[in-house]
RONU-582259 format. One record per residue: x, y, z of N, C-alpha, C in turn; residue in one letter; residue number from 1. Coordinates in steps of 0.05 Angstrom, whole numbers, padded with zeros to 5 digits. Each point is the difference from the previous one (the first is absolute). Example, Ala and Ser with C-alpha at 12.3 -4.5 7.8 and 13.67 -1.06 7.14 Angstrom:
2
pt n_u=00264 n_v=-00114 n_w=00156 ca_u=-00018 ca_v=00024 ca_w=00000 c_u=00018 c_v=00024 c_w=00000 code=A pos=1;
pt n_u=-00007 n_v=00021 n_w=-00014 ca_u=00016 ca_v=00024 ca_w=00001 c_u=-00015 c_v=00022 c_w=00014 code=S pos=2;
END
This chain:
174
pt n_u=00023 n_v=-00030 n_w=00002 ca_u=-00025 ca_v=00024 ca_w=-00008 c_u=00020 c_v=00029 c_w=-00002 code=M pos=1;
pt n_u=00024 n_v=-00001 n_w=00018 ca_u=00007 ca_v=00032 ca_w=00014 c_u=00033 c_v=-00002 c_w=-00029 code=A pos=2;
pt n_u=-00004 n_v=-00022 n_w=-00011 ca_u=00015 ca_v=00009 ca_w=-00035 c_u=-00022 c_v=00018 c_w=-00014 code=S pos=3;
pt n_u=-00020 n_v=-00006 n_w=-00006 ca_u=-00023 ca_v=00009 ca_w=-00015 c_u=00005 c_v=00041 c_w=00011 code=D pos=4;
pt n_u=00006 n_v=00011 n_w=00017 ca_u=-00005 ca_v=00018 ca_w=00007 c_u=00043 c_v=00022 c_w=00000 code=Q pos=5;
pt n_u=00015 n_v=-00024 n_w=-00002 ca_u=00020 ca_v=-00002 ca_w=00000 c_u=00002 c_v=00036 c_w=-00031 code=R pos=6;
pt n_u=00016 n_v=00015 n_w=-00009 ca_u=00000 ca_v=00011 ca_w=-00017 c_u=00017 c_v=-00003 c_w=-00015 code=S pos=7;
pt n_u=00009 n_v=-00001 n_w=-00029 ca_u=00020 ca_v=-00005 ca_w=-00014 c_u=00019 c_v=00002 c_w=-00005 code=S pos=8;
pt n_u=00031 n_v=-00002 n_w=00000 ca_u=00020 ca_v=00010 ca_w=00002 c_u=00002 c_v=00024 c_w=-00013 code=P pos=9;
pt n_u=00013 n_v=00011 n_w=00008 ca_u=00019 ca_v=00023 ca_w=-00024 c_u=00031 c_v=00008 c_w=00009 code=T pos=10;
pt n_u=00014 n_v=00006 n_w=-00025 ca_u=00028 ca_v=00004 ca_w=00000 c_u=-00004 c_v=00032 c_w=-00011 code=V pos=11;
pt n_u=00025 n_v=00006 n_w=00018 ca_u=00012 ca_v=00022 ca_w=-00005 c_u=00034 c_v=-00008 c_w=00004 code=R pos=12;
pt n_u=00012 n_v=00032 n_w=-00007 ca_u=00036 ca_v=00004 ca_w=00014 c_u=-00003 c_v=-00007 c_w=00029 code=P pos=13;
pt n_u=00023 n_v=-00006 n_w=00005 ca_u=00014 ca_v=00001 ca_w=00033 c_u=-00007 c_v=00030 c_w=00006 code=F pos=14;
pt n_u=-00007 n_v=00003 n_w=00030 ca_u=00004 ca_v=00018 ca_w=00012 c_u=00016 c_v=00002 c_w=00033 code=L pos=15;
pt n_u=00013 n_v=00015 n_w=00004 ca_u=00024 ca_v=00004 ca_w=00020 c_u=-00015 c_v=-00018 c_w=00015 code=P pos=16;
pt n_u=-00023 n_v=00007 n_w=00011 ca_u=-00009 ca_v=-00008 ca_w=00021 c_u=-00009 c_v=-00031 c_w=-00002 code=G pos=17;
pt n_u=-00001 n_v=-00014 n_w=-00023 ca_u=-00001 ca_v=-00026 ca_w=00001 c_u=00030 c_v=-00024 c_w=00009 code=D pos=18;
pt n_u=00014 n_v=00012 n_w=00010 ca_u=00036 ca_v=-00006 ca_w=-00006 c_u=-00006 c_v=-00022 c_w=00028 code=L pos=19;
pt n_u=-00018 n_v=-00001 n_w=00024 ca_u=-00001 ca_v=-00019 ca_w=00018 c_u=-00019 c_v=-00026 c_w=00001 code=S pos=20;
pt n_u=-00026 n_v=00005 n_w=-00019 ca_u=-00014 ca_v=-00016 ca_w=-00004 c_u=00016 c_v=-00019 c_w=-00026 code=A pos=21;
pt n_u=00016 n_v=00010 n_w=-00014 ca_u=00011 ca_v=-00016 ca_w=-00027 c_u=00016 c_v=-00017 c_w=00007 code=L pos=22;
pt n_u=00020 n_v=00017 n_w=00022 ca_u=00027 ca_v=-00020 ca_w=00007 c_u=-00011 c_v=-00017 c_w=00019 code=L pos=23;
pt n_u=-00019 n_v=-00001 n_w=00016 ca_u=-00016 ca_v=-00025 ca_w=00010 c_u=-00008 c_v=-00016 c_w=-00009 code=T pos=24;
pt n_u=-00011 n_v=00002 n_w=-00029 ca_u=-00014 ca_v=-00022 ca_w=-00015 c_u=00031 c_v=-00012 c_w=-00014 code=M pos=25;
pt n_u=00011 n_v=00014 n_w=-00007 ca_u=00033 ca_v=-00005 ca_w=-00021 c_u=00006 c_v=-00017 c_w=00029 code=N pos=26;
pt n_u=00016 n_v=00004 n_w=00017 ca_u=00003 ca_v=-00015 ca_w=00029 c_u=-00012 c_v=-00032 c_w=00010 code=N pos=27;
pt n_u=-00029 n_v=00003 n_w=-00010 ca_u=-00012 ca_v=-00019 ca_w=00009 c_u=00007 c_v=-00017 c_w=-00028 code=A pos=28;
pt n_u=00003 n_v=00008 n_w=-00028 ca_u=00001 ca_v=-00021 ca_w=-00017 c_u=00027 c_v=-00017 c_w=-00006 code=A pos=29;
pt n_u=00016 n_v=00015 n_w=00020 ca_u=00021 ca_v=-00029 ca_w=-00003 c_u=-00009 c_v=-00023 c_w=00001 code=V pos=30;
pt n_u=00022 n_v=-00019 n_w=-00013 ca_u=00023 ca_v=00003 ca_w=-00013 c_u=-00013 c_v=00005 c_w=-00033 code=P pos=31;
pt n_u=-00021 n_v=00007 n_w=-00004 ca_u=-00011 ca_v=00006 ca_w=-00032 c_u=00017 c_v=00028 c_w=-00005 code=A pos=32;
pt n_u=00005 n_v=00011 n_w=00016 ca_u=00012 ca_v=00029 ca_w=-00016 c_u=00018 c_v=00000 c_w=00023 code=V pos=33;
pt n_u=00026 n_v=00021 n_w=-00003 ca_u=00019 ca_v=00004 ca_w=00029 c_u=-00013 c_v=00017 c_w=00029 code=S pos=34;
pt n_u=00006 n_v=-00003 n_w=00014 ca_u=00002 ca_v=00011 ca_w=00025 c_u=00006 c_v=00036 c_w=-00011 code=D pos=35;
pt n_u=-00011 n_v=00016 n_w=00010 ca_u=00014 ca_v=00031 ca_w=00004 c_u=00004 c_v=00007 c_w=00020 code=L pos=36;
pt n_u=00017 n_v=00031 n_w=-00004 ca_u=-00009 ca_v=00013 ca_w=00033 c_u=-00017 c_v=00026 c_w=-00018 code=T pos=37;
pt n_u=-00014 n_v=00016 n_w=00017 ca_u=-00015 ca_v=00026 ca_w=-00011 c_u=00016 c_v=00017 c_w=-00009 code=A pos=38;
pt n_u=00035 n_v=00002 n_w=00000 ca_u=00010 ca_v=00019 ca_w=-00015 c_u=00007 c_v=-00021 c_w=-00034 code=E pos=39;
pt n_u=00012 n_v=-00025 n_w=00002 ca_u=-00005 ca_v=-00008 ca_w=-00020 c_u=-00022 c_v=00005 c_w=-00023 code=A pos=40;
pt n_u=-00014 n_v=-00012 n_w=00019 ca_u=-00036 ca_v=00004 ca_w=-00015 c_u=00005 c_v=00033 c_w=-00021 code=F pos=41;
pt n_u=-00001 n_v=00014 n_w=00027 ca_u=-00007 ca_v=00030 ca_w=-00018 c_u=00020 c_v=00008 c_w=-00022 code=L pos=42;
pt n_u=00031 n_v=-00009 n_w=00000 ca_u=00008 ca_v=-00003 ca_w=-00029 c_u=-00004 c_v=-00012 c_w=-00018 code=D pos=43;
pt n_u=-00016 n_v=-00019 n_w=00002 ca_u=-00003 ca_v=-00021 ca_w=-00022 c_u=-00024 c_v=00019 c_w=-00017 code=L pos=44;
pt n_u=-00016 n_v=00001 n_w=00015 ca_u=-00028 ca_v=00016 ca_w=-00004 c_u=00021 c_v=00021 c_w=-00014 code=I pos=45;
pt n_u=00008 n_v=00020 n_w=00011 ca_u=00014 ca_v=00025 ca_w=-00013 c_u=00011 c_v=-00008 c_w=-00032 code=N pos=46;
pt n_u=00012 n_v=-00021 n_w=00006 ca_u=00018 ca_v=-00002 ca_w=-00031 c_u=-00022 c_v=-00023 c_w=-00016 code=G pos=47;
pt n_u=-00026 n_v=-00003 n_w=00003 ca_u=-00020 ca_v=-00014 ca_w=-00013 c_u=-00006 c_v=00018 c_w=-00026 code=A pos=48;
pt n_u=-00005 n_v=-00024 n_w=-00022 ca_u=-00019 ca_v=00020 ca_w=-00017 c_u=-00027 c_v=00003 c_w=00012 code=L pos=49;
pt n_u=-00017 n_v=-00018 n_w=00008 ca_u=-00020 ca_v=00011 ca_w=00016 c_u=-00002 c_v=-00026 c_w=00021 code=V pos=50;
pt n_u=-00014 n_v=00013 n_w=00026 ca_u=-00010 ca_v=-00017 ca_w=00018 c_u=-00028 c_v=00003 c_w=00009 code=C pos=51;
pt n_u=-00021 n_v=-00014 n_w=-00017 ca_u=-00022 ca_v=-00010 ca_w=00011 c_u=-00019 c_v=-00004 c_w=00020 code=L pos=52;
pt n_u=-00012 n_v=00007 n_w=00017 ca_u=-00015 ca_v=-00007 ca_w=00025 c_u=-00032 c_v=-00003 c_w=-00012 code=V pos=53;
pt n_u=-00014 n_v=-00026 n_w=00007 ca_u=-00020 ca_v=-00007 ca_w=00006 c_u=-00014 c_v=00001 c_w=00024 code=A pos=54;
pt n_u=-00022 n_v=00016 n_w=-00003 ca_u=-00013 ca_v=00001 ca_w=00019 c_u=-00029 c_v=-00014 c_w=00008 code=E pos=55;
pt n_u=-00011 n_v=-00012 n_w=00025 ca_u=-00023 ca_v=-00019 ca_w=-00005 c_u=-00005 c_v=00019 c_w=00025 code=A pos=56;
pt n_u=-00029 n_v=00001 n_w=-00001 ca_u=-00025 ca_v=00020 ca_w=00025 c_u=00025 c_v=00023 c_w=00009 code=D pos=57;
pt n_u=00009 n_v=00016 n_w=-00012 ca_u=00019 ca_v=00023 ca_w=00006 c_u=00022 c_v=-00005 c_w=00010 code=G pos=58;
pt n_u=00019 n_v=-00016 n_w=00006 ca_u=00029 ca_v=-00012 ca_w=00005 c_u=00012 c_v=-00013 c_w=-00008 code=E pos=59;
pt n_u=00021 n_v=00010 n_w=-00008 ca_u=00021 ca_v=-00015 ca_w=-00014 c_u=-00002 c_v=-00029 c_w=00005 code=P pos=60;
pt n_u=-00004 n_v=-00017 n_w=-00021 ca_u=00002 ca_v=-00026 ca_w=00002 c_u=00021 c_v=-00020 c_w=-00023 code=A pos=61;
pt n_u=00011 n_v=00010 n_w=-00009 ca_u=00019 ca_v=-00012 ca_w=-00014 c_u=00022 c_v=00021 c_w=-00022 code=G pos=62;
pt n_u=00015 n_v=-00007 n_w=-00013 ca_u=00016 ca_v=00019 ca_w=-00008 c_u=00017 c_v=-00010 c_w=-00029 code=F pos=63;
pt n_u=00013 n_v=-00003 n_w=-00019 ca_u=00014 ca_v=00000 ca_w=-00023 c_u=00024 c_v=00025 c_w=00003 code=L pos=64;
pt n_u=00023 n_v=-00004 n_w=-00001 ca_u=00023 ca_v=00005 ca_w=-00001 c_u=00014 c_v=-00012 c_w=-00030 code=L pos=65;
pt n_u=-00006 n_v=00032 n_w=-00017 ca_u=00015 ca_v=-00012 ca_w=-00022 c_u=00022 c_v=00017 c_w=-00007 code=C pos=66;
pt n_u=00021 n_v=-00009 n_w=-00009 ca_u=00044 ca_v=00011 ca_w=-00010 c_u=-00010 c_v=-00002 c_w=-00030 code=L pos=67;
pt n_u=00015 n_v=00034 n_w=-00007 ca_u=00003 ca_v=-00002 ca_w=-00034 c_u=00037 c_v=-00010 c_w=-00004 code=G pos=68;
pt n_u=-00001 n_v=00000 n_w=-00023 ca_u=00027 ca_v=-00009 ca_w=00003 c_u=00024 c_v=00031 c_w=00000 code=H pos=69;
pt n_u=00021 n_v=-00015 n_w=00007 ca_u=00029 ca_v=00028 ca_w=00011 c_u=-00011 c_v=00008 c_w=00023 code=G pos=70;
pt n_u=-00014 n_v=-00015 n_w=00025 ca_u=00010 ca_v=00009 ca_w=00019 c_u=00021 c_v=-00011 c_w=00018 code=V pos=71;
pt n_u=00009 n_v=00005 n_w=00014 ca_u=00027 ca_v=-00002 ca_w=00026 c_u=-00014 c_v=-00028 c_w=00020 code=D pos=72;
pt n_u=-00005 n_v=-00023 n_w=-00005 ca_u=-00023 ca_v=-00015 ca_w=00015 c_u=00019 c_v=-00029 c_w=-00004 code=Y pos=73;
pt n_u=00015 n_v=-00009 n_w=00019 ca_u=00021 ca_v=-00020 ca_w=00000 c_u=-00005 c_v=-00029 c_w=00006 code=D pos=74;
pt n_u=-00029 n_v=00003 n_w=-00011 ca_u=-00021 ca_v=-00033 ca_w=00003 c_u=00007 c_v=-00016 c_w=-00018 code=S pos=75;
pt n_u=00015 n_v=-00023 n_w=00011 ca_u=00006 ca_v=-00015 ca_w=-00031 c_u=-00017 c_v=-00008 c_w=-00017 code=P pos=76;
pt n_u=-00018 n_v=-00004 n_w=00004 ca_u=-00026 ca_v=-00002 ca_w=-00019 c_u=-00011 c_v=00027 c_w=-00013 code=N pos=77;
pt n_u=00011 n_v=00027 n_w=00007 ca_u=-00013 ca_v=00019 ca_w=-00014 c_u=00035 c_v=-00006 c_w=-00015 code=Y pos=78;
pt n_u=00021 n_v=00005 n_w=00013 ca_u=00021 ca_v=-00010 ca_w=-00023 c_u=00000 c_v=-00014 c_w=-00022 code=V pos=79;
pt n_u=-00010 n_v=-00025 n_w=00003 ca_u=-00011 ca_v=-00012 ca_w=-00023 c_u=-00014 c_v=00004 c_w=-00017 code=W pos=80;
pt n_u=-00024 n_v=00004 n_w=00008 ca_u=-00019 ca_v=00019 ca_w=-00027 c_u=00003 c_v=00025 c_w=-00012 code=L pos=81;
pt n_u=00016 n_v=00011 n_w=00021 ca_u=00016 ca_v=00024 ca_w=-00020 c_u=00019 c_v=-00005 c_w=-00018 code=S pos=82;
pt n_u=00016 n_v=-00018 n_w=00005 ca_u=00022 ca_v=-00013 ca_w=-00025 c_u=-00015 c_v=-00013 c_w=-00023 code=E pos=83;
pt n_u=-00031 n_v=-00007 n_w=00001 ca_u=-00013 ca_v=-00004 ca_w=-00027 c_u=-00026 c_v=00016 c_w=-00009 code=R pos=84;
pt n_u=-00012 n_v=00012 n_w=00014 ca_u=-00014 ca_v=00020 ca_w=-00008 c_u=00013 c_v=00034 c_w=00011 code=F pos=85;
pt n_u=-00012 n_v=00014 n_w=-00015 ca_u=00009 ca_v=00038 ca_w=00002 c_u=-00036 c_v=00007 c_w=00000 code=T pos=86;
pt n_u=-00024 n_v=-00004 n_w=-00017 ca_u=-00013 ca_v=00024 ca_w=00007 c_u=-00027 c_v=-00020 c_w=00020 code=D pos=87;
pt n_u=00013 n_v=00003 n_w=00024 ca_u=-00022 ca_v=-00016 ca_w=00018 c_u=-00019 c_v=00009 c_w=00016 code=F pos=88;
pt n_u=-00015 n_v=-00010 n_w=00013 ca_u=-00013 ca_v=00002 ca_w=00035 c_u=00001 c_v=-00018 c_w=00008 code=A pos=89;
pt n_u=00016 n_v=00000 n_w=00022 ca_u=00012 ca_v=-00031 ca_w=00009 c_u=-00021 c_v=-00003 c_w=00029 code=Y pos=90;
pt n_u=-00009 n_v=-00021 n_w=00011 ca_u=-00017 ca_v=00004 ca_w=00025 c_u=00018 c_v=-00015 c_w=00014 code=T pos=91;
pt n_u=00018 n_v=00020 n_w=00017 ca_u=00008 ca_v=-00013 ca_w=00019 c_u=-00008 c_v=00000 c_w=00025 code=D pos=92;
pt n_u=-00029 n_v=-00003 n_w=00013 ca_u=-00011 ca_v=-00014 ca_w=00016 c_u=-00025 c_v=00014 c_w=-00008 code=R pos=93;
pt n_u=-00021 n_v=-00018 n_w=00009 ca_u=-00034 ca_v=00014 ca_w=00006 c_u=-00002 c_v=-00024 c_w=00024 code=I pos=94;
pt n_u=-00016 n_v=00008 n_w=00021 ca_u=-00009 ca_v=-00003 ca_w=00016 c_u=-00032 c_v=00007 c_w=00012 code=C pos=95;
pt n_u=-00010 n_v=-00029 n_w=00003 ca_u=-00034 ca_v=00017 ca_w=00008 c_u=-00003 c_v=-00015 c_w=00041 code=V pos=96;
pt n_u=-00008 n_v=00022 n_w=00009 ca_u=-00009 ca_v=-00019 ca_w=00020 c_u=-00011 c_v=-00025 c_w=00011 code=D pos=97;
pt n_u=00011 n_v=-00009 n_w=00009 ca_u=-00024 ca_v=-00036 ca_w=00009 c_u=-00018 c_v=00010 c_w=00009 code=E pos=98;
pt n_u=-00011 n_v=00022 n_w=00011 ca_u=-00036 ca_v=-00009 ca_w=00004 c_u=-00008 c_v=00009 c_w=-00020 code=T pos=99;
pt n_u=00014 n_v=00011 n_w=-00020 ca_u=-00019 ca_v=00018 ca_w=-00026 c_u=00001 c_v=-00028 c_w=-00019 code=M pos=100;
pt n_u=00013 n_v=-00030 n_w=-00011 ca_u=00005 ca_v=-00010 ca_w=-00021 c_u=-00018 c_v=-00004 c_w=-00008 code=R pos=101;
pt n_u=-00007 n_v=-00014 n_w=-00024 ca_u=-00027 ca_v=-00013 ca_w=-00012 c_u=-00014 c_v=00026 c_w=-00002 code=G pos=102;
pt n_u=00011 n_v=00028 n_w=-00002 ca_u=-00017 ca_v=00026 ca_w=-00010 c_u=00004 c_v=00012 c_w=-00031 code=R pos=103;
pt n_u=00023 n_v=-00011 n_w=-00013 ca_u=00006 ca_v=00003 ca_w=-00022 c_u=00011 c_v=00023 c_w=00003 code=K pos=104;
pt n_u=00020 n_v=00006 n_w=00019 ca_u=00021 ca_v=00033 ca_w=00007 c_u=00018 c_v=-00012 c_w=-00028 code=L pos=105;
pt n_u=00005 n_v=-00027 n_w=00001 ca_u=00035 ca_v=00011 ca_w=-00013 c_u=-00018 c_v=-00005 c_w=-00026 code=G pos=106;
pt n_u=-00010 n_v=-00005 n_w=-00012 ca_u=-00009 ca_v=00009 ca_w=-00024 c_u=-00008 c_v=00028 c_w=-00006 code=D pos=107;
pt n_u=-00015 n_v=00018 n_w=00010 ca_u=-00006 ca_v=00021 ca_w=00005 c_u=00030 c_v=00019 c_w=00002 code=A pos=108;
pt n_u=00017 n_v=-00016 n_w=00018 ca_u=00027 ca_v=00022 ca_w=-00004 c_u=00012 c_v=-00007 c_w=-00036 code=L pos=109;
pt n_u=00001 n_v=-00025 n_w=00003 ca_u=00014 ca_v=00001 ca_w=-00039 c_u=-00026 c_v=00005 c_w=-00021 code=Y pos=110;
pt n_u=-00019 n_v=-00002 n_w=00006 ca_u=-00017 ca_v=00012 ca_w=-00020 c_u=00011 c_v=00039 c_w=00009 code=G pos=111;
pt n_u=00004 n_v=00007 n_w=00015 ca_u=00006 ca_v=00033 ca_w=00006 c_u=00023 c_v=00006 c_w=-00025 code=A pos=112;
pt n_u=00020 n_v=-00018 n_w=00005 ca_u=00028 ca_v=-00006 ca_w=-00001 c_u=00002 c_v=00002 c_w=-00034 code=L pos=113;
pt n_u=-00012 n_v=-00020 n_w=-00010 ca_u=00000 ca_v=-00016 ca_w=-00027 c_u=-00022 c_v=00032 c_w=-00011 code=F pos=114;
pt n_u=-00017 n_v=00006 n_w=00014 ca_u=-00011 ca_v=00033 ca_w=-00018 c_u=00021 c_v=00027 c_w=00001 code=Q pos=115;
pt n_u=00012 n_v=-00008 n_w=00027 ca_u=00023 ca_v=00031 ca_w=-00006 c_u=00020 c_v=-00004 c_w=-00020 code=R pos=116;
pt n_u=00000 n_v=-00027 n_w=-00009 ca_u=00029 ca_v=00008 ca_w=-00006 c_u=-00009 c_v=-00016 c_w=-00030 code=Y pos=117;
pt n_u=-00028 n_v=00002 n_w=-00015 ca_u=-00016 ca_v=-00017 ca_w=-00026 c_u=00017 c_v=00021 c_w=-00008 code=A pos=118;
pt n_u=00009 n_v=-00010 n_w=-00033 ca_u=00016 ca_v=00018 ca_w=-00024 c_u=00019 c_v=00014 c_w=-00001 code=G pos=119;
pt n_u=00009 n_v=-00005 n_w=00027 ca_u=00033 ca_v=00005 ca_w=00003 c_u=00024 c_v=-00018 c_w=-00009 code=T pos=120;
pt n_u=-00006 n_v=-00023 n_w=-00010 ca_u=00010 ca_v=-00021 ca_w=00000 c_u=00022 c_v=-00013 c_w=00015 code=G pos=121;
pt n_u=-00006 n_v=00006 n_w=00027 ca_u=00008 ca_v=-00010 ca_w=00016 c_u=-00002 c_v=-00043 c_w=00003 code=K pos=122;
pt n_u=00017 n_v=-00009 n_w=00007 ca_u=00000 ca_v=-00032 ca_w=00007 c_u=-00014 c_v=00000 c_w=00035 code=V pos=123;
pt n_u=-00013 n_v=-00012 n_w=00011 ca_u=-00001 ca_v=-00009 ca_w=00026 c_u=00005 c_v=-00024 c_w=00010 code=F pos=124;
pt n_u=00022 n_v=00004 n_w=00007 ca_u=00018 ca_v=-00017 ca_w=00019 c_u=-00001 c_v=-00012 c_w=00027 code=L pos=125;
pt n_u=00005 n_v=-00016 n_w=00017 ca_u=-00005 ca_v=-00006 ca_w=00027 c_u=00022 c_v=-00029 c_w=00003 code=C pos=126;
pt n_u=-00011 n_v=-00008 n_w=00026 ca_u=00024 ca_v=-00030 ca_w=00010 c_u=-00024 c_v=-00005 c_w=00017 code=E pos=127;
pt n_u=00006 n_v=-00030 n_w=00002 ca_u=-00023 ca_v=-00011 ca_w=00016 c_u=00025 c_v=-00031 c_w=00014 code=V pos=128;
pt n_u=00003 n_v=-00001 n_w=00027 ca_u=00011 ca_v=-00013 ca_w=00007 c_u=-00004 c_v=-00040 c_w=00001 code=N pos=129;
pt n_u=00012 n_v=-00007 n_w=-00001 ca_u=00000 ca_v=-00027 ca_w=-00015 c_u=00007 c_v=-00022 c_w=00022 code=E pos=130;
pt n_u=00023 n_v=00015 n_w=00013 ca_u=00012 ca_v=-00005 ca_w=00032 c_u=-00002 c_v=00025 c_w=00014 code=R pos=131;
pt n_u=-00010 n_v=00000 n_w=00020 ca_u=-00019 ca_v=-00020 ca_w=00016 c_u=-00034 c_v=00003 c_w=-00026 code=P pos=132;
pt n_u=-00010 n_v=-00018 n_w=00000 ca_u=-00018 ca_v=00002 ca_w=-00028 c_u=-00025 c_v=00029 c_w=00019 code=P pos=133;
pt n_u=-00006 n_v=00004 n_w=-00031 ca_u=-00025 ca_v=00020 ca_w=-00004 c_u=-00021 c_v=-00009 c_w=-00020 code=N pos=134;
pt n_u=-00010 n_v=-00026 n_w=00005 ca_u=-00018 ca_v=00000 ca_w=-00026 c_u=-00024 c_v=00018 c_w=-00004 code=P pos=135;
pt n_u=-00017 n_v=00010 n_w=00020 ca_u=-00021 ca_v=00019 ca_w=00005 c_u=00017 c_v=00024 c_w=-00027 code=G pos=136;
pt n_u=00025 n_v=00008 n_w=00006 ca_u=00006 ca_v=00028 ca_w=-00007 c_u=00002 c_v=-00007 c_w=-00035 code=S pos=137;
pt n_u=00015 n_v=-00024 n_w=00004 ca_u=00005 ca_v=-00012 ca_w=-00035 c_u=-00021 c_v=00000 c_w=-00016 code=L pos=138;
pt n_u=-00027 n_v=-00010 n_w=00016 ca_u=-00026 ca_v=-00016 ca_w=-00023 c_u=-00003 c_v=00041 c_w=00000 code=R pos=139;
pt n_u=-00006 n_v=00009 n_w=00024 ca_u=-00012 ca_v=00026 ca_w=-00007 c_u=00008 c_v=00012 c_w=-00025 code=F pos=140;
pt n_u=00032 n_v=00015 n_w=00001 ca_u=00009 ca_v=00003 ca_w=-00014 c_u=00004 c_v=-00014 c_w=-00036 code=H pos=141;
pt n_u=-00001 n_v=-00026 n_w=00001 ca_u=-00007 ca_v=-00011 ca_w=-00025 c_u=-00032 c_v=00003 c_w=-00014 code=K pos=142;
pt n_u=-00009 n_v=00001 n_w=00027 ca_u=-00038 ca_v=00014 ca_w=-00006 c_u=-00001 c_v=00024 c_w=-00018 code=R pos=143;
pt n_u=00022 n_v=00019 n_w=00017 ca_u=-00007 ca_v=00026 ca_w=-00026 c_u=00020 c_v=00008 c_w=-00016 code=L pos=144;
pt n_u=00004 n_v=-00028 n_w=-00013 ca_u=00014 ca_v=-00005 ca_w=-00023 c_u=00038 c_v=00009 c_w=-00011 code=G pos=145;
pt n_u=00006 n_v=-00010 n_w=00037 ca_u=00032 ca_v=00017 ca_w=00001 c_u=00013 c_v=-00040 c_w=-00008 code=F pos=146;
pt n_u=00007 n_v=00000 n_w=-00011 ca_u=00029 ca_v=-00023 ca_w=-00016 c_u=00028 c_v=-00014 c_w=00019 code=E pos=147;
pt n_u=00013 n_v=-00018 n_w=00003 ca_u=00021 ca_v=00003 ca_w=00002 c_u=00021 c_v=00013 c_w=-00019 code=E pos=148;
pt n_u=00022 n_v=00005 n_w=00007 ca_u=00020 ca_v=00004 ca_w=-00016 c_u=00032 c_v=-00004 c_w=00010 code=V pos=149;
pt n_u=00000 n_v=-00006 n_w=00020 ca_u=00020 ca_v=-00014 ca_w=00012 c_u=-00004 c_v=-00008 c_w=00034 code=G pos=150;
pt n_u=00025 n_v=-00009 n_w=00010 ca_u=00005 ca_v=-00008 ca_w=00023 c_u=00024 c_v=-00001 c_w=00015 code=K pos=151;
pt n_u=-00005 n_v=00009 n_w=00038 ca_u=00033 ca_v=-00003 ca_w=-00002 c_u=00002 c_v=-00011 c_w=00034 code=A pos=152;
pt n_u=00016 n_v=-00009 n_w=00005 ca_u=00008 ca_v=-00011 ca_w=00027 c_u=00012 c_v=00018 c_w=00019 code=D pos=153;
pt n_u=-00004 n_v=00018 n_w=00022 ca_u=00023 ca_v=00014 ca_w=00020 c_u=-00001 c_v=-00022 c_w=00017 code=H pos=154;
pt n_u=00000 n_v=-00018 n_w=00002 ca_u=00012 ca_v=-00021 ca_w=00028 c_u=-00029 c_v=00004 c_w=00020 code=G pos=155;
pt n_u=00000 n_v=00019 n_w=00013 ca_u=-00022 ca_v=00001 ca_w=00019 c_u=-00033 c_v=00001 c_w=-00006 code=D pos=156;
pt n_u=00001 n_v=00013 n_w=-00031 ca_u=-00030 ca_v=00002 ca_w=-00021 c_u=00007 c_v=-00006 c_w=-00022 code=K pos=157;
pt n_u=-00017 n_v=-00015 n_w=-00009 ca_u=-00001 ca_v=-00003 ca_w=-00034 c_u=-00018 c_v=00009 c_w=-00010 code=A pos=158;
pt n_u=00004 n_v=00016 n_w=-00018 ca_u=-00030 ca_v=00009 ca_w=-00013 c_u=-00005 c_v=-00005 c_w=-00028 code=V pos=159;
pt n_u=-00022 n_v=00009 n_w=-00018 ca_u=-00012 ca_v=00008 ca_w=-00027 c_u=00000 c_v=00013 c_w=-00008 code=V pos=160;
pt n_u=00013 n_v=00015 n_w=-00028 ca_u=-00008 ca_v=00034 ca_w=-00011 c_u=-00021 c_v=-00008 c_w=-00014 code=Y pos=161;
pt n_u=-00018 n_v=00020 n_w=00000 ca_u=-00025 ca_v=-00005 ca_w=-00012 c_u=-00003 c_v=00037 c_w=-00016 code=L pos=162;
pt n_u=-00007 n_v=00001 n_w=-00028 ca_u=-00012 ca_v=00020 ca_w=-00013 c_u=-00027 c_v=-00004 c_w=-00010 code=K pos=163;
pt n_u=-00006 n_v=00028 n_w=00005 ca_u=-00033 ca_v=00009 ca_w=-00026 c_u=00008 c_v=00020 c_w=-00016 code=R pos=164;
pt n_u=00002 n_v=-00008 n_w=-00030 ca_u=-00003 ca_v=00017 ca_w=-00013 c_u=-00004 c_v=00023 c_w=-00005 code=A pos=165;
pt n_u=00013 n_v=00011 n_w=-00008 ca_u=-00011 ca_v=00045 ca_w=-00002 c_u=-00038 c_v=-00015 c_w=00006 code=A pos=166;
pt n_u=-00014 n_v=00027 n_w=00006 ca_u=-00030 ca_v=00004 ca_w=00005 c_u=00003 c_v=00017 c_w=-00029 code=Q pos=167;
pt n_u=-00025 n_v=-00006 n_w=-00019 ca_u=-00010 ca_v=00022 ca_w=-00026 c_u=-00011 c_v=00022 c_w=00016 code=P pos=168;
pt n_u=-00001 n_v=00023 n_w=-00007 ca_u=-00027 ca_v=00020 ca_w=00005 c_u=-00024 c_v=-00004 c_w=00000 code=A pos=169;
pt n_u=-00013 n_v=00004 n_w=00019 ca_u=-00021 ca_v=-00004 ca_w=00001 c_u=-00016 c_v=-00030 c_w=00012 code=G pos=170;
pt n_u=00020 n_v=-00013 n_w=00003 ca_u=-00009 ca_v=-00039 ca_w=00013 c_u=00016 c_v=-00009 c_w=00028 code=Q pos=171;
pt n_u=-00013 n_v=00018 n_w=00021 ca_u=00017 ca_v=-00003 ca_w=00025 c_u=-00014 c_v=-00019 c_w=00020 code=A pos=172;
pt n_u=-00012 n_v=-00013 n_w=-00008 ca_u=-00020 ca_v=-00022 ca_w=00016 c_u=00029 c_v=-00020 c_w=00015 code=K pos=173;
pt n_u=-00001 n_v=-00022 n_w=00020 ca_u=00028 ca_v=-00010 ca_w=00002 c_u=-00007 c_v=-00030 c_w=-00021 code=P pos=174;
END
């Protein structure tokens, strides 16, 4: 019954007041994403192509942080992708609050990202952990049209790299 009264998620750019809620979400999602300090997270956001926030019921409920080419970021995944692609929007992390899962917030975040860069020629890149396994994220990204373009073993983690073709203008749906 309560689910019928929930508002639809909205997606907007990051605002400074979001930092605490997003950092909590990020660090709760480890090991799917790496943990961050508030300072490191803010540095990452400030260097991002875009950081989108999904709101549900008026509160931040998820986010997608996307980097472009040429950022000074020493992540081995970002470096691997930067060596192979130039005009891209790289999803460094996407997180949804545990209590908000199943409400299509991930779809809304990616839909806003695809719309934002439709017609620009940017390909969409990301990676998903294979070790530790993250099969839900792999299924999610493949459902959105991402395809495998490589793999890497970093010792403590192994990842699969994914790419989705550039979004034509006017076709923003995930």
